[in-house]
Backbone as JSON Lines, residues from 0, in Angstrom:
{"i":0,"aa":"M","n":[-76.69,152.34,-119.39],"ca":[-77.17,152.67,-118.02],"c":[-76.62,153.94,-117.53]}
{"i":1,"aa":"T","n":[-77.47,154.68,-116.98],"ca":[-76.73,155.9,-116.19],"c":[-76.52,155.68,-114.86]}
{"i":2,"aa":"S","n":[-75.56,156.48,-114.25],"ca":[-75.33,156.33,-112.88],"c":[-75.24,157.62,-112.15]}
{"i":3,"aa":"H","n":[-75.97,157.67,-111.19],"ca":[-76.02,158.9,-110.34],"c":[-74.67,159.39,-110.07]}
{"i":4,"aa":"V","n":[-74.44,160.68,-109.97],"ca":[-73.18,161.38,-109.72],"c":[-73.39,162.27,-108.35]}
{"i":5,"aa":"K","n":[-72.67,162.09,-107.29],"ca":[-72.54,162.83,-106.27],"c":[-71.41,163.87,-106.1]}
{"i":6,"aa":"I","n":[-71.63,165.15,-105.89],"ca":[-70.67,166.14,-105.63],"c":[-70.69,166.71,-104.26]}
{"i":7,"aa":"V","n":[-69.68,166.66,-103.6],"ca":[-69.5,167.22,-102.26],"c":[-68.48,168.21,-102.4]}
{"i":8,"aa":"A","n":[-68.94,169.57,-102.19],"ca":[-67.93,170.77,-102.15],"c":[-67.79,171.13,-100.86]}
{"i":9,"aa":"I","n":[-66.51,171.4,-100.25],"ca":[-66.4,171.93,-99.01],"c":[-65.7,173.36,-99.23]}
{"i":10,"aa":"L","n":[-66.35,174.36,-98.65],"ca":[-66.01,175.71,-98.98],"c":[-65.77,176.34,-97.58]}
{"i":11,"aa":"T","n":[-64.66,176.92,-97.5],"ca":[-64.29,177.58,-96.05],"c":[-64.02,179.06,-96.59]}
{"i":12,"aa":"A","n":[-64.87,179.86,-95.93],"ca":[-64.89,181.36,-96.17],"c":[-63.44,181.96,-95.74]}
{"i":13,"aa":"R","n":[-63.01,182.75,-96.75],"ca":[-62.0,183.7,-96.41],"c":[-62.21,184.58,-95.24]}
{"i":14,"aa":"P","n":[-61.14,185.2,-94.68],"ca":[-61.56,186.12,-93.6],"c":[-62.55,187.21,-94.01]}
{"i":15,"aa":"Q","n":[-63.41,187.54,-93.26],"ca":[-64.52,188.56,-93.53],"c":[-65.32,188.3,-94.65]}
{"i":16,"aa":"K","n":[-65.4,187.01,-95.23],"ca":[-66.19,186.78,-96.43],"c":[-67.4,185.87,-96.19]}
{"i":17,"aa":"R","n":[-67.61,185.34,-94.88],"ca":[-68.53,184.36,-94.57],"c":[-69.87,184.72,-95.12]}
{"i":18,"aa":"D","n":[-70.35,185.88,-94.78],"ca":[-71.67,186.55,-95.11],"c":[-71.76,186.49,-96.67]}
{"i":19,"aa":"D","n":[-70.77,187.0,-97.36],"ca":[-70.98,187.03,-98.79],"c":[-70.97,185.65,-99.38]}
{"i":20,"aa":"L","n":[-70.21,184.74,-98.8],"ca":[-70.27,183.3,-99.27],"c":[-71.65,182.67,-99.06]}
{"i":21,"aa":"W","n":[-72.21,182.87,-97.97],"ca":[-73.65,182.38,-97.59],"c":[-74.56,182.96,-98.49]}
{"i":22,"aa":"T","n":[-74.49,184.31,-98.83],"ca":[-75.39,184.88,-99.76],"c":[-75.31,184.31,-101.13]}
{"i":23,"aa":"L","n":[-74.12,184.09,-101.6],"ca":[-73.9,183.42,-102.87],"c":[-74.49,182.02,-102.96]}
{"i":24,"aa":"L","n":[-74.07,181.22,-101.96],"ca":[-74.73,179.87,-101.99],"c":[-76.15,179.75,-101.85]}
{"i":25,"aa":"N","n":[-76.72,180.56,-100.97],"ca":[-78.19,180.53,-100.7],"c":[-78.9,181.0,-101.88]}
{"i":26,"aa":"G","n":[-78.29,181.9,-102.66],"ca":[-78.83,182.49,-103.89],"c":[-78.97,181.49,-104.87]}
{"i":27,"aa":"M","n":[-78.1,180.45,-104.9],"ca":[-78.02,179.49,-106.15],"c":[-78.92,178.28,-105.8]}
{"i":28,"aa":"A","n":[-79.26,178.09,-104.54],"ca":[-80.18,176.92,-104.32],"c":[-81.31,176.65,-105.09]}
{"i":29,"aa":"T","n":[-82.24,177.71,-105.27],"ca":[-83.49,177.43,-106.15],"c":[-83.12,177.08,-107.54]}
{"i":30,"aa":"Q","n":[-82.13,177.9,-108.12],"ca":[-81.74,177.64,-109.56],"c":[-81.17,176.22,-109.69]}
{"i":31,"aa":"C","n":[-80.34,175.9,-108.78],"ca":[-79.66,174.48,-109.03],"c":[-80.71,173.4,-108.8]}
{"i":32,"aa":"R","n":[-81.66,173.52,-107.89],"ca":[-82.58,172.49,-107.69],"c":[-83.53,172.45,-108.85]}
{"i":33,"aa":"A","n":[-83.74,173.31,-109.55],"ca":[-84.61,173.48,-110.8],"c":[-83.96,173.01,-112.08]}
{"i":34,"aa":"E","n":[-82.75,172.65,-111.91],"ca":[-81.98,172.04,-113.22],"c":[-82.51,170.72,-113.48]}
{"i":35,"aa":"P","n":[-82.55,170.51,-114.95],"ca":[-82.98,169.15,-115.4],"c":[-81.94,168.03,-114.82]}
{"i":36,"aa":"G","n":[-82.23,167.06,-114.22],"ca":[-81.23,166.11,-113.86],"c":[-80.65,166.29,-112.43]}
{"i":37,"aa":"N","n":[-81.12,167.27,-111.89],"ca":[-80.78,167.49,-110.42],"c":[-81.7,166.77,-109.39]}
{"i":38,"aa":"V","n":[-81.11,166.14,-108.61],"ca":[-81.89,165.19,-107.66],"c":[-81.98,166.03,-106.23]}
{"i":39,"aa":"R","n":[-80.68,166.49,-105.79],"ca":[-80.68,167.14,-104.54],"c":[-79.51,168.3,-104.76]}
{"i":40,"aa":"W","n":[-79.77,169.27,-103.97],"ca":[-78.77,170.31,-103.94],"c":[-78.95,171.03,-102.58]}
{"i":41,"aa":"D","n":[-78.09,170.64,-101.52],"ca":[-78.35,171.03,-100.13],"c":[-77.02,171.76,-99.66]}
{"i":42,"aa":"I","n":[-77.26,172.75,-98.79],"ca":[-76.15,173.57,-98.08],"c":[-76.12,173.06,-96.61]}
{"i":43,"aa":"W","n":[-74.96,172.59,-96.19],"ca":[-74.87,172.22,-94.88],"c":[-73.72,173.24,-94.18]}
{"i":44,"aa":"Q","n":[-73.83,173.44,-92.82],"ca":[-72.84,174.25,-92.23],"c":[-72.14,173.42,-91.16]}
{"i":45,"aa":"D","n":[-70.8,173.45,-91.19],"ca":[-69.88,172.68,-90.09],"c":[-70.38,173.22,-88.72]}
{"i":46,"aa":"Q","n":[-70.67,172.37,-87.92],"ca":[-71.01,172.66,-86.5],"c":[-69.83,173.31,-85.75]}
{"i":47,"aa":"S","n":[-68.54,172.88,-86.01],"ca":[-67.47,173.48,-85.24],"c":[-66.85,174.67,-85.92]}
{"i":48,"aa":"Q","n":[-67.12,174.77,-87.17],"ca":[-66.49,175.98,-87.84],"c":[-67.49,176.61,-88.68]}
{"i":49,"aa":"K","n":[-68.16,177.71,-88.12],"ca":[-69.32,178.21,-88.87],"c":[-68.95,178.94,-90.01]}
{"i":50,"aa":"D","n":[-67.76,179.12,-90.46],"ca":[-67.4,179.65,-91.75],"c":[-67.22,178.56,-92.89]}
{"i":51,"aa":"R","n":[-67.48,177.43,-92.53],"ca":[-67.11,176.32,-93.48],"c":[-68.56,175.7,-93.84]}
{"i":52,"aa":"F","n":[-68.91,175.66,-95.1],"ca":[-70.02,175.07,-95.63],"c":[-69.75,173.88,-96.55]}
{"i":53,"aa":"V","n":[-70.77,173.05,-96.64],"ca":[-70.61,171.91,-97.38],"c":[-71.76,171.86,-98.29]}
{"i":54,"aa":"L","n":[-71.56,171.79,-99.66],"ca":[-72.53,171.6,-100.74],"c":[-72.58,170.04,-100.94]}
{"i":55,"aa":"D","n":[-73.96,169.55,-100.82],"ca":[-74.19,168.22,-101.04],"c":[-74.98,168.11,-102.32]}
{"i":56,"aa":"E","n":[-74.47,167.62,-103.5],"ca":[-75.16,167.7,-104.77],"c":[-75.4,166.27,-105.22]}
{"i":57,"aa":"L","n":[-76.6,165.86,-105.84],"ca":[-76.8,164.69,-106.4],"c":[-77.46,165.0,-107.84]}
{"i":58,"aa":"Y","n":[-76.8,164.38,-108.88],"ca":[-77.41,164.48,-110.21],"c":[-77.64,163.16,-110.84]}
{"i":59,"aa":"I","n":[-78.56,162.93,-111.82],"ca":[-78.84,161.6,-112.43],"c":[-77.87,161.06,-113.14]}
{"i":60,"aa":"D","n":[-76.98,161.79,-113.69],"ca":[-75.84,161.29,-114.5],"c":[-74.69,162.41,-114.87]}
{"i":61,"aa":"N","n":[-73.62,162.02,-115.47],"ca":[-72.68,163.02,-115.92],"c":[-73.2,164.09,-116.86]}
{"i":62,"aa":"A","n":[-74.09,163.75,-117.57],"ca":[-74.74,164.85,-118.57],"c":[-75.42,165.84,-117.78]}
{"i":63,"aa":"A","n":[-76.17,165.44,-116.76],"ca":[-76.8,166.54,-115.82],"c":[-75.78,167.45,-115.16]}
{"i":64,"aa":"V","n":[-74.59,166.78,-114.68],"ca":[-73.53,167.63,-114.13],"c":[-73.01,168.6,-115.34]}
{"i":65,"aa":"A","n":[-72.78,168.2,-116.5],"ca":[-72.44,168.99,-117.56],"c":[-73.4,170.24,-117.76]}
{"i":66,"aa":"V","n":[-74.73,170.04,-117.76],"ca":[-75.7,171.02,-117.93],"c":[-75.66,171.98,-116.68]}
{"i":67,"aa":"H","n":[-75.48,171.47,-115.46],"ca":[-75.25,172.41,-114.31],"c":[-73.99,173.28,-114.38]}
{"i":68,"aa":"R","n":[-72.91,172.54,-114.96],"ca":[-71.74,173.5,-115.08],"c":[-71.76,174.57,-116.24]}
{"i":69,"aa":"A","n":[-72.74,174.38,-117.16],"ca":[-72.86,175.3,-118.19],"c":[-73.81,176.38,-117.85]}
{"i":70,"aa":"T","n":[-74.57,176.32,-116.7],"ca":[-75.55,177.43,-116.51],"c":[-74.76,178.72,-116.11]}
{"i":71,"aa":"A","n":[-75.57,179.77,-116.24],"ca":[-74.95,181.08,-115.89],"c":[-74.7,181.29,-114.46]}
{"i":72,"aa":"H","n":[-75.56,180.63,-113.59],"ca":[-75.44,180.63,-112.15],"c":[-74.01,179.96,-111.76]}
{"i":73,"aa":"Y","n":[-73.88,178.9,-112.3],"ca":[-72.66,178.17,-111.86],"c":[-71.44,178.92,-112.34]}
{"i":74,"aa":"Q","n":[-71.36,179.42,-113.45],"ca":[-70.24,180.22,-114.07],"c":[-69.99,181.38,-113.28]}
{"i":75,"aa":"A","n":[-71.19,182.01,-112.76],"ca":[-71.02,183.29,-111.8],"c":[-70.38,182.8,-110.51]}
{"i":76,"aa":"Y","n":[-70.82,181.64,-110.06],"ca":[-70.24,181.03,-108.69],"c":[-68.77,180.95,-108.95]}
{"i":77,"aa":"L","n":[-68.31,180.07,-110.13],"ca":[-66.99,179.89,-110.33],"c":[-66.03,181.18,-110.33]}
{"i":78,"aa":"A","n":[-66.68,182.29,-110.85],"ca":[-65.84,183.56,-111.05],"c":[-65.65,184.01,-109.68]}
{"i":79,"aa":"R","n":[-66.57,184.02,-108.81],"ca":[-66.6,184.73,-107.48],"c":[-66.0,183.9,-106.32]}
{"i":80,"aa":"I","n":[-65.92,182.59,-106.55],"ca":[-65.57,181.81,-105.41],"c":[-64.08,181.92,-104.99]}
{"i":81,"aa":"P","n":[-63.24,182.15,-105.89],"ca":[-61.71,182.25,-105.45],"c":[-61.64,183.43,-104.47]}
{"i":82,"aa":"V","n":[-62.42,184.53,-104.6],"ca":[-62.18,185.6,-103.7],"c":[-62.91,185.29,-102.23]}
{"i":83,"aa":"L","n":[-64.06,184.42,-102.36],"ca":[-64.72,184.26,-101.26],"c":[-64.33,183.01,-100.38]}
{"i":84,"aa":"A","n":[-63.69,182.01,-100.95],"ca":[-63.56,180.84,-100.12],"c":[-62.4,179.85,-100.78]}
{"i":85,"aa":"D","n":[-61.78,179.08,-99.92],"ca":[-61.05,177.93,-100.13],"c":[-61.99,176.87,-100.56]}
{"i":86,"aa":"R","n":[-61.79,176.14,-101.68],"ca":[-62.86,175.16,-102.07],"c":[-62.22,173.82,-102.54]}
{"i":87,"aa":"I","n":[-62.77,172.77,-101.96],"ca":[-62.49,171.24,-102.33],"c":[-63.66,170.73,-102.8]}
{"i":88,"aa":"A","n":[-63.6,170.13,-104.11],"ca":[-64.83,169.57,-104.51],"c":[-64.29,167.93,-104.86]}
{"i":89,"aa":"V","n":[-65.31,167.12,-104.53],"ca":[-64.99,165.64,-104.85],"c":[-66.33,165.29,-105.48]}
{"i":90,"aa":"I","n":[-65.97,164.44,-106.56],"ca":[-66.95,164.03,-107.44],"c":[-67.04,162.47,-107.37]}
{"i":91,"aa":"C","n":[-68.2,161.99,-107.11],"ca":[-68.18,160.53,-106.6],"c":[-69.19,159.62,-107.57]}
{"i":92,"aa":"D","n":[-68.79,158.56,-107.8],"ca":[-69.87,157.47,-108.35],"c":[-70.22,156.6,-107.27]}
{"i":93,"aa":"P","n":[-71.46,156.15,-107.38],"ca":[-72.05,155.27,-106.32],"c":[-71.4,153.85,-106.43]}
{"i":94,"aa":"L","n":[-71.09,153.16,-105.29],"ca":[-70.74,151.92,-105.15],"c":[-71.62,151.18,-104.33]}
{"i":95,"aa":"E","n":[-71.98,151.49,-103.17],"ca":[-73.0,150.82,-102.3],"c":[-73.86,151.92,-101.67]}
{"i":96,"aa":"V","n":[-74.88,152.23,-102.2],"ca":[-75.86,153.28,-101.82],"c":[-77.27,152.68,-101.6]}
{"i":97,"aa":"E","n":[-77.78,152.98,-100.43],"ca":[-79.14,152.59,-100.04],"c":[-80.2,153.77,-100.39]}
{"i":98,"aa":"N","n":[-81.21,153.45,-100.89],"ca":[-82.34,154.31,-101.05],"c":[-83.04,154.59,-99.91]}
{"i":99,"aa":"V","n":[-82.89,155.82,-99.19],"ca":[-83.47,156.17,-98.03],"c":[-84.46,157.29,-98.28]}
{"i":100,"aa":"V","n":[-85.65,157.2,-97.79],"ca":[-86.57,158.43,-97.89],"c":[-86.76,158.82,-96.49]}
{"i":101,"aa":"L","n":[-86.65,160.12,-96.21],"ca":[-86.77,160.67,-94.89],"c":[-88.15,161.39,-94.79]}
């Protein structure tokens, strides 16, 4: 049985890097959403701190996460992110998740 994997990454732009961070994240959206095994890949912005972004990702399983991490666009992101932002990533397994369609 496979289990969905949720990744939540909180990225706080370094001084004067907000626009560069936004450009990087926004440029990845289409590629990440097109990956096999990707269910969702969304960018959110903190209402109270405009230089903080939240990536909300959902994959069908750990194999799909591995495929994501092997892509050229993810590797480019990893190479650039230390200069652009502080990053916290949380990888989660589902415990009690309701299927909601908006």
